[in-house]
N, C-alpha and C positions, 0 to 999 in steps of 0.2 A: 628196980634196975634190971635191964635185960642182961641175960647171961653172957652175951657176947660183947663184953666190955673191952675198951682199948687196952686195959691193963694186961690182959692175956692174949690180945690179938696179934697175929703175925701176918695177916692177909685179909682178903675181902670179908665182909659180914656174911654170914651164912644166909643164903638167899631165902631159905624157909623162914627166917626170922624177920625178914624186911616186910614191913607193913605199908610203907610209902616211901617215896623218893623225893629228892630235891627238884623243885620245879623252876626256881629262879636262882641264879648265881650272879652276884655283881662284886666287882673288885674295884679298889680306888684306882689302880693302874693295870696295865696289861700283865705285868708279872704277877700281881695278886690274882688276876683272873685265871692265868694259866696254872698257877700253883693250886688254886682252889679246885679247878677242873680236874687236875691230875689226881688230887687227893680224893675227890668224890668218885672218880672213875675207878681207882684202886679199891676204894671201899665198896664199890658196886652199888652206889645209891644215887647216881645222877640220872634223872629221867631221860629217856630218849627224846622227849618232846621239850626238854628244859630250855629256857631262854637264858642266854648267858651274855655278859658284856662288862665293860668297865667305864668308869666316868671320866678318866683322864685327869684326875686330880682330887685332892681332898675336899675342897669346897663343893665341887659338883656332887661328890658322893654323899655329903650330908644334905644337900638340897634334894636328892633323890630318895634319901633314907625314909621320909614319911610315905612315899609311894610304896616302898618295899614293905613297910609295916602294914599298909593297907592290904597289899597282896597276901601277907601273912594272916591278916584278920579274916580273909576270904577262905582260909583253910589250906593254902599252899605252904609248902616248906620253902623258906627263902634263906640262902646263905649270903651274908655280906662280909667282905674282908677289907678292913682298913688299918693303917698303921697307928700305933700309939703316939709315935713322935715325941713331943715334949711334955705330954700329959703325965701326971703322977701315977695314974693307975687307970686300967680300962673302965672300972666303975665311975671314976670321976668324968672320964670322957663321954660315956654313955649317958650319965645323968645330966650333963650339960646340954645334950641334944634331945633327950627323952626324959624330962623330969617325972613324967607320969608313968614311965616304964614302957616296955615294948611287948608286942604279942609273943606269946611262947613259940609260935611257929617261925618267928623271925630270928634266925641264928646269926646274930651279929658278933663276929669274932675279931679280936684285936691282937694281932701278933705283937709280942714285946721284944724289941722296941719297934721293929718294922719287919716286913715280910722276909727280908734276907736272913733274919734270925732263924726262921723255920728252915730255910735252905741250908744254912751253915750247921744246923743241928745234925744233919745226916753227915757225920764226920767221915765215915768210910767212903760214901759216895762223893762228897766234895773233894777229899784228898785224891780220890781216883780220877775225877774229872779234871782237876787243876794240875794233876801230876806233881804233887807235893807230898811231903811226909805227914802221916797223920798226926804226929806229935805236934805239928804247928798249929793245929786247929784248936779252938777254945772248947773246953769240956761242957760248959753251960752257956749255950749261945745266947740266951735271952739276958744275960748280964752284960752283953757287949752293946755299948751305947751307940756306936757307929759301925754297924755291920757291913755297910757298903765299903767303908774304909778297910775293914778287915779282909774282905774278899779281894779288894784291889791289892793290898800288900801281900796276900798269899799268891795271887797271880804273878806278881813281880818276881817271886821265887820259884815259879814253875819251871820244870825241865823242858817244857815245850814253849819255844820262843814266840810262836804265833799266839798261843793263849795269853802270854805275858803282854804283848804289844796290843792285842785286841781289848783286853779287860782294863789294863792300867793306862792312864794317860801319860804322855811324855812328862818327863820331870819338870821341864820348864813350863808346862801348860797350867792354867788356872782351873782347868776342868777337874772335877772330882773322879770322874770315871772315863774309861776309854770309849771310843765310838762302838766297840763290839760288846760292851758290857751287858746290855740288855739281851742281845742275841745269845750270848753264851749262858746267861742265867736261865732264859727260857729253855734252851736245849738241854741244860743240866736237869731242869725240873721235869721235863717230858721224858727224858731218856734214862736218867740215872737215880734221881731222888727217890728215897724210900721213906714214906711217912712213918712207918713203924719203927725204923731205926731212929729217925729224927726225933720222935716223941719222947724217947728215952733221955734226951738231952735238952728238952724244951718243954716246960710245964705248960705254957700257954697253948702249944700245939696239942699236947695230950688232952687238955681240957676241951679243945675244939673238937677233936676226934671223939672224945667222950660224949659231948653234947650232940654231935651229928648222929652218932650211933644210937643214943637214947631216943632221939626224935624219930629216927627212921625205923625203929623196932617197936614203936608204941602205936596202938590202934587210935585212929581219929576218923571223924566223919569225912566223907568225900568232899573235896574242895570244889569251889565254883569254877565254871569254864574259864580257862586262861584268856581266850580270845575276848569274851564278853567283859571280863573285869578290866582287861587292859584297855578296851575301848571306852569304858566308863571312866577310868582314871585319866586317860590322856586326851580324850576328846571332849567329854562333857565338863570335866573339872581339872584344867591343867595344874600340876602340882605347884608351880612357881607363881601362879596368878592369884593375887588377893582380891577381895571384894572390891576395894577401892580401885585397883587397876581395871577390874571388869566394868565398873561403872564409868570410868573415864573412857574406856574403849568405846562404850556404847554412846556416850554423850558428845564425844569429840571426834567426829569423822575427819580424816585427814585429806589434804589435797593430794593429788596424784604425784608420786615421787618422780624426780627427774631421772632420765636414763643416764645415770652418772655413776661409774664404778671407780672413780679416782678421788672420792671424798676422803680426806686424811682422817686417821684415827678411827674410833668406834669398833663395833662388833660385827662380824660377818659370818654367815653360814655359807660355806663353799662346798661344791661338789666337783672334784676332779675326776675325769674319766679317761680311760686309755684310748689310744689313737683309733683303735678299731672297734670301740664300744658302740658308737652311734654313727651311722652313715652321714656324710657331710651334707648330702642333698636333703635328708630328712630333717636335720638340725636347722638348715638354712630355711626350710619351709616353715618350721615352727617359729623361728625368729621373725620372719616376715609377718606371720599371722599376729605375733605379739606386738610388733611395731605398729601395725595397722589398728590393733585394738587400743593401744596407748594413744595414738593420734586421735581416734575416735572419742576417747574419754578425757583428753587433755583438758585440765583446769576444772574437772568436776570433782565432787567429794568422793574420796575413796571409802565407800561404806563396806561393811562386812560382806555384803552380797557381791560387790564388785571385786573385792580382794579374793574371794573364793573363786569367782569366774576367771580372774586373772591367773591364778595358781593352776586352775585346771587347764588353762590354755598353754602354759609353758613349763614351769617347774615340775608340776605333777606329772605331765606327759613324758618329760625326760626321765624322772624317777621310775615311772612304769616301764619305759623302754629299757633302761639300764638293768632292771630287775629280771629281765628276760634272759640275761646272761650272754649277750651276743659277743662275738669276737674271741680273742685269745684267752681272756680271763686269767691274766698272769698271776693274780693274787690267790688263785687256788693252790698255788705253790707256796708252802709255808715260808721258805727262804725269802722269796720275793715279797710276801706280805710283810715280814719282819724288816726287810730293807726299806720298804716304804714307811713303815712305822718309825724306824730309826731317823729317817730324813725329816719326817714331820716333827719328831720330838727334838731334833738337833737344834732348831731355832727357838724352841720354847723358852721364854724368859729373856730372849735377846731381840728378836725381831717381832715377836708377838707373844701373847699369852694363849696357850692351847687349852681350849675347853674339852667338851666331849668329842669323840670322833669314832668312826667305824670304818674298817678296811673290808670292802666287799670284793667279789671276784673281779670285777672290771671297773670299780670306781671307789672313791674315797669321800666320805662326808666328814667335815670338821667345822667346829666353831672356833673362830680366832678373833681375839680382841687385840687391836693394834694401838700403839702409842701415837700421839698427835703428829709426830714426824714421819710416820709411815703411811703408805697407801696400799691398798689391796692388790693392785696391778703388780707392783714391784715384788710384794711378798709372794704371790702365786708364781711369778716368773722364777724366783729363787727356789721355791719348793720344787717346781717341775725340773729346773736345771740340775740341781743336786741329786734328786732321787732318779731322774732319767739317766744320768751318767752311771749311777750305781747299778741300776736295773739292767742297763746295756752290758755292763761288765759281767754280771752274774748270769745272764742269758747267752753270753758269747757274741752278742751283736756288736757291730762296729760303733765307735763313739760317734754321737750325733744323730743315730737313728731315732726317729720320733717315737717316743714311748707314750706321751700324753696327747690327747686331742688338743687341737689349737684353741678350742673354746673351753670355757669354765663356767659353770653355773654359779653365780655369785649373788647373794642376797643379803642386804643389810639388815641387821637385827636391831630394831628401834626401841623395843620395849620388852617386858617380861612375857607377854603373850606370844610374841614372835620367837623369843628364846625357848619357850616351853614347846612351841611347835617344832623348832629345829631339833630339839632334844628328843622329841617324839619320833621323828624321822629316824634319828640315829638309833634310839632304842628299839624300834620295830625292825631295823635293818639286820640286827644281830641275831 
């Protein structure tokens, strides 16, 4: 056991003792990601080249977990954070997904009962942020079955009315949390939360810090290249693609899809970009080239080669242009990125089910699954309208000022192959 163990730690790990750092960090949600990143940065063990992200939900996290385990097998240290929720114990949860066990480099940690338990465990910090008496906070946060409810009830007693109305929903509302709940939790985590204070009141957090410290202060062979391994996992062997799916894809070429974005229901991979992210003339030129290509190939079998050709002609060119970072890049501002994230999550479970997503400097990628009575055009219009009003307010622009580009890249996800490719784009964007 390294000498610099969490039981005696009050700050970062001694740099002289660090043998390696965390290369990949994945959380079930955005708050898991931010808390994990804050913890690793304060420990001093987050690699400058680390790839970080969140899956936007429990199901997507466990779908990605085999990929995380494979990254660990290649020699990289990988930290994954997901909630225990209704499972009896972390071991029972892990055994259900990895009956053969996981690689020792995969630090899969499960806050008990959920991430908010780790946040609540910093009694002094949480009381300070919420502006409530420390005596109101639980002494052993991981015994609280509904930590979200606890935080909301604490916020209602805040001396700061803004905090109370942001975090707690109106009493007549059916919502569990207020619209500013996530924003405040992230702000608390980044600016106030002290993992060393918190681990004194939460055993699962202490064990997580212990495991991270042990892994990072233990000698190990140099890992494989991140870029090469990522390419192998996501391009040659998509994690959600089974052998049966792969055979069906090869044996059954599909007809060219109709140019129809109003099909009800189903799953969509959407890219929303800011009004100044792509010049309209450039976008119209690409659209015209795509329409000419589709007219040329109308009624022909859409083989793998033709799909690749079509993607290079339009979606991939848009992605490449967006990655240049043209325009105002509003989402470089953390406040504005969080506002966009809150707008996206606001309709989750109501207008659509939100899969994985990524917020980039000038655009957003998201996977949305719609109920049969919805269509993608209405959903995108709603997202743009609600987030646009909020972003205008935060930037001081007049209401109605265009925030989003009038066009949106919308691709229907028809099978697990296409879902894997959409998730690949999101994974590599972060």
